[in-house]
N, C-alpha and C positions, 0 to 999 in steps of 0.2 A: 241741574239735575238734583242737587241737594234741596232746593226749594220745593221741587217735584214731589220728593219723597215725604217731606213734611205735610205737604198739601194732600198727598194720597192718603196718608194715615190720620190726617186731621190732628196734626201735632202742633203745638204753639212754639216749639223750640227744640233743638237738637238734645234728644234725650241722654246720649252719652258723652256730653261735652263735661270738660273739667271745670267749667264755670258753674259752681254750686255752692250755696252758702253752707257755713258750719252746722246750722240747725237742720238742714235738709240731708245731711250725709246718711247713707244707708249704713246700718249696722246689724250684723246677725248677734244673736244672743252671746256668742263666744267673744265678740269684740266689744259689746256693751260691757261685759264683765271685765274685760282687759281695761277699758277705760276707767272703770270704777276703782280697779286696783292701781292703776296709775294715779288717779287722783287721790287716793289714799296715801300712796308713796309720797307725793308731792306735799301734802299736809304734814308728814313726818320728816320732811326735808331729806328724804332718802334719796340715793341714786339708783338709776335703772338702766338695764341693758335690754334692748328690744331689737330682735332679729327675725328676719323672714326673707323669702325668696322675692325676686323683683315683682312689682305690680300686685302685691296681695292686700295692699291697703295700709301700710305702715304710716304714710303720710296722713291718711283720712283719720286714722287713731289719733295723731298728734293734734289734728285739727279739732277733732271732738274734745280732746282734752284741753286745748286753749279755751274752748267754749265753757269747759266745765269749772275752770279756775277763775274765781273773782279777780278782776284786774287791780282792785283796791288792795288785796293781800298777796298777789303774786307778780312778779317781773319776769316775763318771757322772753328769752333771747333765742332766736332760730338761726343756727350756723349752718349753711349746706356747702360752703367752699372749703372742703376738707383736704385738699390735694396740696396746700401750701405748707411752708414750715412752720415751726413754733412761733417765731417772732410774728410772722404774717397772721397767724391764727389768732394771736392776742390782739394784734391790730384790728382784725375783724370784730372781735369781742368789743373793743373799746368803741368802735364805730357804733356797733349795734346799741350799746349802752350810752351813747352820746357822750363819751368821754374823750378828754384830750389824749392824742396820741403821742407816745414817747418814742425816743429814739432806739433804746436797746430792749431786747426781750425781758431782762430784769425788771426795767422801769415800767414795761407794759404789764407784767405780772403784777407788780405792785399797785398800779393803778386799778386793776380790776379787783384784785383781793380787797384793797382798801374800800373800794365801792360796795362790795359784798358785805363787808363789815358794817358800813354805814346804813345799808338797807335793813340789817337786822336790828338796828337801833330804832328804826321806823316801823318795825313790825311787818316788813315786806320780805317775802321769800323769793329769791332770785332762782330761776330755772334756766338752765343752758340746755337747750335741745340740739344735739350735734347730729345732724342727718349724714348719710353716707359715711358713717364713722369707719367703715371697713377700710376706706381709702386714707385714713389718717396717717400722716408720717410717723415713723417710729419715734423721732425726736420729741414730737406732741405728745404721743402715748406716754413716753418716759415722764412726762411732766405733769400731765393731768391730775395724778393722785395728790400732788402738792396743792393744787387748787381747792382741794377738799378739805384741806387741813387749816382748821382755824382754832385759835386759843389753846394751843398744845393738843390738838386733835381731839378736843373735849366738847366741841359744838358743832352740830350740823347746821352750817349756815346756808349751804347751797345744795341744790339738787341738780345732779349732771344726768342727762338722759342721752345715752348713746343709741343710736338707731343705724342699723345696717343690715348687710346679707348675713347669712348663716356663718360664713367664716370668719366674722368678727368675734364670735364667741371663741373659736379656735385660737385666734390671735391673741385673746385677753387671757387665755389659759396658758400661755406661755411663761416659763419662769421669769423672763424679763419683765413682764407686765403683772406679776402677781401683787404688787403694791396697790395698784389700781383696781384688779379684779376683786381683791379682798374687800374693798370699800363699796363695791356694788352689790347690795344686799338683795336686789329684786331683779330677777332674769327671766324675761318672757319671750317665748318663740311663738310665732304665728303658726296655727295649725291649718290643716286643710279645709277648704270649704266643702260642705256637703252639696249633692245635687240639687236639693230643695233650696239651698242658699242662693245658688245661681238663679234659679227661677224667680225666688223672690226679689233678688236685686234688679234683674231685668224688668219684672212687672212694676216695682217700685219707681224705677228711673223713667219708665214710659208713662206712669200715672202721673208723675211730676210735671209733664208737659202735656196732659191733657186726654191721654188714652183712657177710654172708659170700659174697654173690653180686652181680652188676650189678643195679643199680635203674633205671638210666637207659640207654636204648637207645642205640646208636651214632648214629642219626639225631637222637635228642632232644639229645644232647651236642653234635653238630654245629651244631644250631640255637642252643643255649645259648652257644656260643662266639661264633657270629655275632652273637648279641644283646647279649652282656656285653662281648665284645672283650677287652681286658686288664684290665677291672676285676674283681678279685675280689670287691669289695663288691657289684656288681650280680650277680656270679655266685651269691654267697650268696643274695641277695634273690629272684632268680627261681628258683633251683633249690628253695629253702624252699617258695616257693609252689606249684611243680610237684609236690613231695611231697604237700602238703595236698590239692591238687586230685585227685590220682591216688588218694589215700586215700578221698575222698568217692565217687570212681567205682569204689572197690573193685577197683583195678587193682594188681597186684604189680609191674609194669614201668612206668615212666614213659616214654611214648613221644612221638614228635613231635607228635601231635594235641594232648597235654596242654600242651606248650610254646607251641604256636601259640595255644591258647586264653588262656594267661597273658598272652602278649605282646599279643594283640588287646585284652584288657581294659585293659592298662596303656595302649595307644594311645588307647582311648575315653576313659580318665580324663583324658589330657593334652589331648584335643581340647574 
């Protein structure tokens, strides 16, 4: 049935697949501006807090940032396993940096910090991207501000980018975390997508796999936006299901009734 819907709509591939290159990522003007702000912050070797609800495109922005930073000038390290303790967190950093692992948390920290200073002498800016940072153990949060302290706290050698759900900002505002929070000078929160953004996103993803005309009606896109809100992940899921149902019904245009049926089925499954 999956192949049937691709053939039915004359598509060359799955339009809402996660398998998409950095240069092909869809970006509304608000996110393009955010990538530019993040790029400027990285060039200033500043640290950043980036928060938003699930599925709003935080990782897409990080991928766009990766594409915007020249590999010769920046060393990006992406950390997504944040549910470990401090020692294992630094072990993960060492592994990602290709550094030898040490036995104790103190030695691991020294290995990472020494490497950061070495990169500075090579005029390379390290960027540590910590995804799902709202899940960080408190003992790791207690220590991260020390990782940003070099040469008597006089040199910004490392950019720390903390990415997570909105509650991450609340955690960092706690008095216990004030040393870290005060060192994060750039704080960004994802805003909501507009209905036109959802329509543009769907058309862009469809055009990428060969669609030459609109496949979703205006009413269907409006309902899709209402159901998915700002979650591109939910948009992908619902839109993909709508394409499959429309193909089964032999319809060349996904209309509001198809979306209604998909959403009703999901509601029934949850009840």
